[in-house]
Structure formats: C-alpha cells, structure tokens
N, CA, C and O atoms as a DFTB+ gen file, in Angstrom:
384 C
 N C O
     1  1      -9.630      35.524      -3.651
     2  2      -9.159      34.413      -3.102
     3  2     -10.368      33.540      -2.719
     4  3     -11.281      33.963      -2.010
     5  1     -10.320      32.297      -3.230
     6  2     -11.392      31.367      -3.020
     7  2     -10.864      30.399      -1.786
     8  3      -9.694      30.023      -1.712
     9  1     -11.907      30.043      -0.811
    10  2     -11.812      29.372       0.119
    11  2     -12.314      27.990      -0.130
    12  3     -13.363      27.785      -0.740
    13  1     -11.532      27.016       0.362
    14  2     -11.929      25.498       0.196
    15  2     -12.708      24.981       1.359
    16  3     -12.152      24.834       2.447
    17  1     -13.912      24.711       1.190
    18  2     -14.716      24.268       2.341
    19  2     -14.650      22.613       2.302
    20  3     -14.875      21.971       1.276
    21  1     -14.346      22.091       3.432
    22  2     -14.227      20.731       3.608
    23  2     -15.358      20.168       4.325
    24  3     -15.133      19.405       5.265
    25  1     -16.545      20.458       3.991
    26  2     -17.791      19.735       4.675
    27  2     -18.167      18.446       3.920
    28  3     -17.865      18.415       2.727
    29  1     -18.695      17.534       4.379
    30  2     -18.940      16.324       3.886
    31  2     -19.908      16.667       2.672
    32  3     -19.698      15.978       1.674
    33  1     -20.635      17.333       2.600
    34  2     -21.813      17.564       1.497
    35  2     -20.995      18.178       0.275
    36  3     -21.414      17.931      -0.856
    37  1     -19.767      19.024       0.442
    38  2     -19.261      19.450      -0.604
    39  2     -17.950      19.003      -1.150
    40  3     -17.394      19.445      -2.155
    41  1     -17.455      17.893      -0.202
    42  2     -16.363      17.214      -0.702
    43  2     -16.495      16.481      -1.857
    44  3     -17.415      15.670      -1.953
    45  1     -15.508      16.692      -2.972
    46  2     -15.801      16.026      -4.023
    47  2     -15.046      14.564      -4.011
    48  3     -13.829      14.579      -3.829
    49  1     -15.637      13.438      -4.176
    50  2     -14.962      12.331      -4.269
    51  2     -14.375      11.947      -5.476
    52  3     -15.206      11.730      -6.357
    53  1     -13.083      11.778      -5.832
    54  2     -12.516      11.618      -7.182
    55  2     -12.900      10.189      -7.773
    56  3     -12.952       9.995      -8.987
    57  1     -13.130       9.333      -6.948
    58  2     -13.332       7.842      -7.412
    59  2     -14.840       7.650      -7.363
    60  3     -15.275       6.499      -7.394
    61  1     -15.643       8.646      -7.293
    62  2     -17.225       8.581      -7.279
    63  2     -17.678       8.007      -8.657
    64  3     -18.444       7.045      -8.713
    65  1     -17.232       8.565      -9.660
    66  2     -17.695       7.829     -10.989
    67  2     -17.486       6.432     -11.183
    68  3     -18.321       5.641     -11.621
    69  1     -16.103       6.132     -10.766
    70  2     -15.825       4.695     -10.961
    71  2     -16.681       3.816      -9.885
    72  3     -17.168       2.711     -10.121
    73  1     -16.757       4.488      -8.736
    74  2     -17.823       3.622      -7.905
    75  2     -19.053       3.384      -8.385
    76  3     -19.622       2.303      -8.232
    77  1     -19.551       4.389      -9.006
    78  2     -21.026       4.297      -9.558
    79  2     -21.123       3.296     -10.924
    80  3     -22.095       2.599     -11.215
    81  1     -20.004       3.396     -11.596
    82  2     -19.926       2.455     -12.690
    83  2     -19.842       1.082     -12.363
    84  3     -20.489       0.219     -12.956
    85  1     -18.922       0.823     -11.269
    86  2     -18.849      -0.633     -10.839
    87  2     -20.174      -1.209     -10.186
    88  3     -20.572      -2.359     -10.374
    89  1     -20.856      -0.188      -9.332
    90  2     -22.168      -0.598      -8.669
    91  2     -23.205      -0.859      -9.756
    92  3     -24.086      -1.707      -9.614
    93  1     -23.057      -0.022     -10.965
    94  2     -24.271      -0.256     -11.834
    95  2     -24.079      -1.279     -13.002
    96  3     -24.897      -1.517     -13.890
    97  1     -22.671      -1.915     -12.809
    98  2     -22.346      -2.970     -14.096
    99  2     -23.232      -4.144     -13.678
   100  3     -23.306      -4.697     -12.581
   101  1     -23.909      -4.399     -14.855
   102  2     -24.831      -5.574     -14.890
   103  2     -24.163      -6.891     -15.270
   104  3     -23.358      -6.885     -16.200
   105  1     -24.388      -7.806     -14.740
   106  2     -23.833      -9.050     -14.963
   107  2     -24.941      -9.839     -16.021
   108  3     -26.075     -10.090     -15.610
   109  1     -24.590     -10.146     -17.180
   110  2     -25.505     -10.567     -18.167
   111  2     -25.032     -11.670     -19.067
   112  3     -25.698     -12.215     -19.948
   113  1     -23.548     -11.975     -18.660
   114  2     -22.833     -12.833     -19.698
   115  2     -22.229     -13.968     -18.547
   116  3     -21.791     -13.605     -17.456
   117  1     -22.281     -15.271     -18.947
   118  2     -21.611     -16.237     -18.217
   119  2     -20.156     -16.241     -18.104
   120  3     -19.570     -16.590     -17.080
   121  1     -19.497     -15.787     -19.335
   122  2     -18.033     -15.761     -19.414
   123  2     -17.539     -14.513     -18.496
   124  3     -16.509     -14.585     -17.826
   125  1     -18.325     -13.428     -18.527
   126  2     -17.764     -12.171     -17.787
   127  2     -17.963     -12.545     -16.300
   128  3     -17.104     -12.226     -15.478
   129  1     -18.987     -13.159     -15.969
   130  2     -19.224     -13.685     -14.319
   131  2     -18.072     -14.490     -13.928
   132  3     -17.428     -14.285     -12.899
   133  1     -17.796     -15.537     -14.891
   134  2     -16.721     -16.267     -14.345
   135  2     -15.520     -15.553     -14.263
   136  3     -14.807     -15.714     -13.272
   137  1     -15.172     -14.740     -15.214
   138  2     -13.674     -13.980     -15.121
   139  2     -13.847     -13.215     -13.791
   140  3     -12.911     -13.281     -12.994
   141  1     -14.952     -12.489     -13.460
   142  2     -14.968     -11.676     -12.299
   143  2     -14.528     -12.418     -11.150
   144  3     -13.641     -12.049     -10.380
   145  1     -15.250     -13.578     -11.066
   146  2     -15.084     -14.614      -9.876
   147  2     -13.629     -14.981      -9.852
   148  3     -13.086     -15.038      -8.748
   149  1     -12.969     -15.224     -10.874
   150  2     -11.520     -15.562     -10.877
   151  2     -10.802     -14.455     -10.412
   152  3     -10.006     -14.562      -9.478
   153  1     -11.009     -13.457     -10.959
   154  2     -10.084     -12.089     -10.797
   155  2     -10.239     -11.542      -9.351
   156  3      -9.259     -11.305      -8.644
   157  1     -11.452     -11.364      -8.971
   158  2     -11.515     -10.877      -7.559
   159  2     -11.594     -11.939      -6.589
   160  3     -12.513     -12.753      -6.670
   161  1     -10.628     -12.025      -5.577
   162  2     -10.541     -13.221      -4.799
   163  2     -11.678     -13.061      -3.543
   164  3     -12.240     -12.020      -3.203
   165  1     -11.827     -14.304      -3.012
   166  2     -12.924     -14.326      -2.121
   167  2     -12.508     -13.931      -0.640
   168  3     -13.333     -13.670       0.234
   169  1     -11.103     -13.917      -0.456
   170  2     -10.811     -13.267       0.883
   171  2      -9.327     -12.573       0.377
   172  3      -8.843     -12.675      -0.750
   173  1      -8.773     -11.864       1.501
   174  2      -7.519     -11.141       1.215
   175  2      -6.322     -11.936       0.822
   176  3      -5.940     -12.788       1.625
   177  1      -5.762     -11.803      -0.146
   178  2      -4.517     -12.721      -0.405
   179  2      -3.406     -12.246       0.500
   180  3      -2.485     -13.038       0.700
   181  1      -3.371     -11.065       1.071
   182  2      -2.224     -10.502       1.798
   183  2      -2.279     -10.921       3.217
   184  3      -1.274     -10.807       3.919
   185  1      -3.364     -11.391       3.675
   186  2      -3.442     -11.483       5.269
   187  2      -2.633     -13.011       5.366
   188  3      -2.961     -13.984       4.688
   189  1      -1.603     -12.995       6.276
   190  2      -0.982     -14.411       6.774
   191  2      -0.352     -14.137       7.982
   192  3      -0.366     -13.063       8.583
   193  1       0.252     -15.265       8.334
   194  2       1.060     -15.297       9.528
   195  2       2.517     -15.545       9.183
   196  3       2.784     -16.570       8.556
   197  1       3.568     -14.638       9.560
   198  2       4.831     -14.947       9.263
   199  2       5.657     -15.214      10.350
   200  3       5.668     -14.481      11.340
   201  1       6.411     -16.296      10.233
   202  2       7.350     -16.761      11.332
   203  2       8.780     -16.260      11.054
   204  3       9.389     -16.567      10.029
   205  1       9.253     -15.519      11.968
   206  2      10.494     -14.903      11.912
   207  2      11.418     -15.022      13.148
   208  3      11.083     -14.447      14.183
   209  1      12.515     -15.707      13.096
   210  2      13.287     -15.843      14.291
   211  2      12.499     -16.308      15.581
   212  3      12.597     -15.821      16.707
   213  1      11.694     -17.357      15.173
   214  2      10.815     -17.853      16.385
   215  2       9.533     -17.018      16.859
   216  3       8.811     -17.404      17.779
   217  1       9.360     -16.056      16.274
   218  2       8.236     -15.041      16.373
   219  2       7.245     -15.313      15.260
   220  3       7.478     -15.641      14.096
   221  1       6.022     -15.093      15.903
   222  2       5.003     -15.119      14.565
   223  2       4.363     -13.777      14.542
   224  3       3.858     -13.324      15.569
   225  1       4.359     -13.118      13.416
   226  2       3.831     -11.648      13.146
   227  2       2.633     -11.915      12.175
   228  3       2.731     -12.541      11.119
   229  1       1.567     -11.392      12.641
   230  2       0.325     -11.501      11.842
   231  2       0.219     -10.076      10.785
   232  3       0.248      -8.929      11.233
   233  1       0.117     -10.350       9.584
   234  2      -0.196      -9.314       8.701
   235  2      -1.496      -9.300       8.442
   236  3      -2.070     -10.290       7.990
   237  1      -2.175      -8.029       8.736
   238  2      -3.650      -7.990       8.652
   239  2      -4.154      -7.917       7.237
   240  3      -3.352      -7.599       6.358
   241  1      -5.464      -8.193       6.918
   242  2      -5.912      -8.040       5.444
   243  2      -5.810      -6.544       5.124
   244  3      -6.366      -5.673       5.794
   245  1      -5.102      -6.337       4.113
   246  2      -4.872      -5.050       3.473
   247  2      -5.832      -4.572       2.340
   248  3      -5.719      -3.520       1.709
   249  1      -6.822      -5.549       2.185
   250  2      -7.549      -5.203       0.908
   251  2      -8.647      -4.144       1.461
   252  3      -9.151      -3.390       0.629
   253  1      -8.988      -4.060       2.626
   254  2      -9.901      -2.938       2.939
   255  2      -9.334      -1.475       2.810
   256  3     -10.016      -0.454       2.893
   257  1      -7.861      -1.540       2.575
   258  2      -7.489      -0.141       2.309
   259  2      -7.682       0.394       0.745
   260  3      -7.354       1.493       0.299
   261  1      -8.255      -0.610       0.113
   262  2      -8.598      -0.245      -1.260
   263  2      -9.830       0.432      -1.198
   264  3     -10.805      -0.017      -0.595
   265  1      -9.809       1.680      -1.907
   266  2     -11.014       2.633      -1.729
   267  2     -12.143       1.980      -2.480
   268  3     -13.261       2.375      -2.149
   269  1     -12.085       1.048      -3.438
   270  2     -13.129       0.339      -4.015
   271  2     -13.361      -1.032      -3.618
   272  3     -13.901      -1.823      -4.391
   273  1     -12.961      -1.378      -2.381
   274  2     -12.976      -2.562      -2.073
   275  2     -14.505      -3.276      -1.952
   276  3     -14.854      -4.372      -2.389
   277  1     -15.407      -2.129      -1.099
   278  2     -16.855      -2.767      -1.121
   279  2     -17.688      -2.639      -2.564
   280  3     -18.823      -3.107      -2.657
   281  1     -17.129      -2.066      -3.516
   282  2     -17.587      -2.081      -4.754
   283  2     -17.252      -3.347      -5.496
   284  3     -18.144      -3.838      -6.186
   285  1     -16.173      -3.887      -5.444
   286  2     -15.575      -5.006      -5.970
   287  2     -16.200      -6.282      -5.135
   288  3     -16.580      -7.297      -5.717
   289  1     -16.249      -6.157      -4.042
   290  2     -16.882      -7.409      -3.351
   291  2     -18.471      -7.524      -3.703
   292  3     -18.960      -8.647      -3.825
   293  1     -19.189      -6.477      -3.849
   294  2     -20.559      -6.334      -4.449
   295  2     -20.554      -7.033      -5.702
   296  3     -21.263      -8.022      -5.887
   297  1     -19.687      -6.498      -6.677
   298  2     -19.599      -7.057      -7.902
   299  2     -19.463      -8.522      -8.005
   300  3     -20.138      -9.272      -8.710
   301  1     -18.394      -8.862      -7.120
   302  2     -17.987     -10.472      -7.230
   303  2     -19.412     -11.125      -6.613
   304  3     -19.742     -12.203      -7.105
   305  1     -20.135     -10.646      -5.744
   306  2     -21.417     -11.327      -5.187
   307  2     -22.473     -11.494      -6.087
   308  3     -23.275     -12.428      -6.125
   309  1     -22.396     -10.378      -6.904
   310  2     -23.299     -10.289      -8.148
   311  2     -23.193     -11.326      -9.026
   312  3     -24.128     -12.064      -9.336
   313  1     -21.981     -11.408      -9.468
   314  2     -21.402     -12.438     -10.413
   315  2     -21.755     -13.929      -9.985
   316  3     -22.115     -14.808     -10.768
   317  1     -21.581     -14.075      -8.526
   318  2     -21.737     -15.500      -8.023
   319  2     -23.507     -15.658      -8.000
   320  3     -24.032     -16.759      -8.167
   321  1     -24.153     -14.645      -7.814
   322  2     -25.621     -14.714      -7.802
   323  2     -25.975     -15.171      -9.103
   324  3     -26.601     -16.221      -9.253
   325  1     -25.569     -14.361     -10.173
   326  2     -25.866     -14.695     -11.558
   327  2     -25.610     -16.095     -11.935
   328  3     -26.452     -16.748     -12.552
   329  1     -24.412     -16.596     -11.562
   330  2     -23.873     -17.900     -12.040
   331  2     -24.897     -18.876     -11.387
   332  3     -25.430     -19.751     -12.070
   333  1     -25.168     -18.726     -10.071
   334  2     -26.130     -19.727      -9.274
   335  2     -27.492     -19.600      -9.780
   336  3     -28.131     -20.560     -10.212
   337  1     -27.964     -18.302      -9.716
   338  2     -29.466     -18.306     -10.104
   339  2     -29.987     -18.409     -11.367
   340  3     -30.982     -19.075     -11.650
   341  1     -29.209     -17.638     -12.276
   342  2     -29.587     -17.573     -13.669
   343  2     -29.016     -18.556     -14.379
   344  3     -29.677     -18.990     -15.322
   345  1     -27.803     -19.089     -14.142
   346  2     -27.253     -20.138     -15.080
   347  2     -27.281     -21.478     -14.423
   348  3     -26.978     -22.508     -15.024
   349  1     -27.695     -21.432     -13.032
   350  2     -27.854     -22.798     -12.416
   351  2     -26.590     -23.627     -12.258
   352  3     -26.667     -24.847     -12.108
   353  1     -25.301     -22.915     -12.292
   354  2     -24.068     -23.539     -12.029
   355  2     -23.686     -23.742     -10.489
   356  3     -24.140     -23.065      -9.567
   357  1     -22.882     -24.667     -10.386
   358  2     -22.291     -24.964      -9.123
   359  2     -21.069     -23.870      -8.732
   360  3     -19.997     -24.044      -9.312
   361  1     -21.155     -22.964      -7.958
   362  2     -20.256     -21.939      -7.668
   363  2     -19.254     -22.251      -6.405
   364  3     -18.508     -21.376      -5.965
   365  1     -19.305     -23.560      -5.870
   366  2     -18.458     -23.991      -4.729
   367  2     -16.971     -23.755      -5.034
   368  3     -16.169     -23.568      -4.118
   369  1     -16.598     -23.766      -6.362
   370  2     -15.148     -23.620      -6.617
   371  2     -14.638     -22.257      -6.363
   372  3     -13.436     -22.053      -6.198
   373  1     -15.625     -21.213      -6.324
   374  2     -15.310     -19.714      -5.924
   375  2     -15.390     -19.533      -4.707
   376  3     -15.009     -18.438      -4.291
   377  1     -15.857     -20.440      -3.828
   378  2     -15.919     -19.903      -2.422
   379  2     -14.905     -20.458      -1.650
   380  3     -14.572     -21.619      -1.888
   381  1     -14.235     -19.693      -0.572
   382  2     -13.195     -20.068       0.129
   383  2     -13.492     -20.966       1.224
   384  3     -12.585     -21.380       1.946
C-alpha cells in the first residue's frame, strides 16, 4: 500500500506546466499583443450590482477563482508594456 503525502513540497500542481508556459510566453508580435489585450479583460466582467425587488445584490469579482488568473493578468500586462514601450502605441483603449 502506498501512502499519499500532502505536504506542500510534494503536492503536484496539475496546472503547473500551463502556468510556466503562460509566464514564459514572450510577446514579440504587435498582432498577438493586440489580440491578448482584447481577449483578456482589464477588470472582471462578472462583478456587478443586481437590483431585484427593491434590493441591491452585489456579485463579487469571480475572476480570482480562475486558477490561472495571476498568469493571465501578467500576460496582459506584458502585452500592454510591449505595445507601449517597443511599438510606441497608445494603449489607453485597453485600460478601464
């Protein structure tokens, strides 16, 4: 019988290869950078206030439940930086 050890050092993260790939993805094409900035929103699209029967209910941002949230935000930031610094483009249309 084998025993499963749940220590932090030995826990295998299934998404680790994908996280590393997103973190290492180099932005070197203007079209790819624009696509990333269009696809990854600057703020969570699910956060909103809903009025129902005279009461207001707040739906919190759910994007942080995404296990790759930090990696996608970093990728979007790198894309914005590339467009601004390397290409000299105005990125205000991508900022909320």
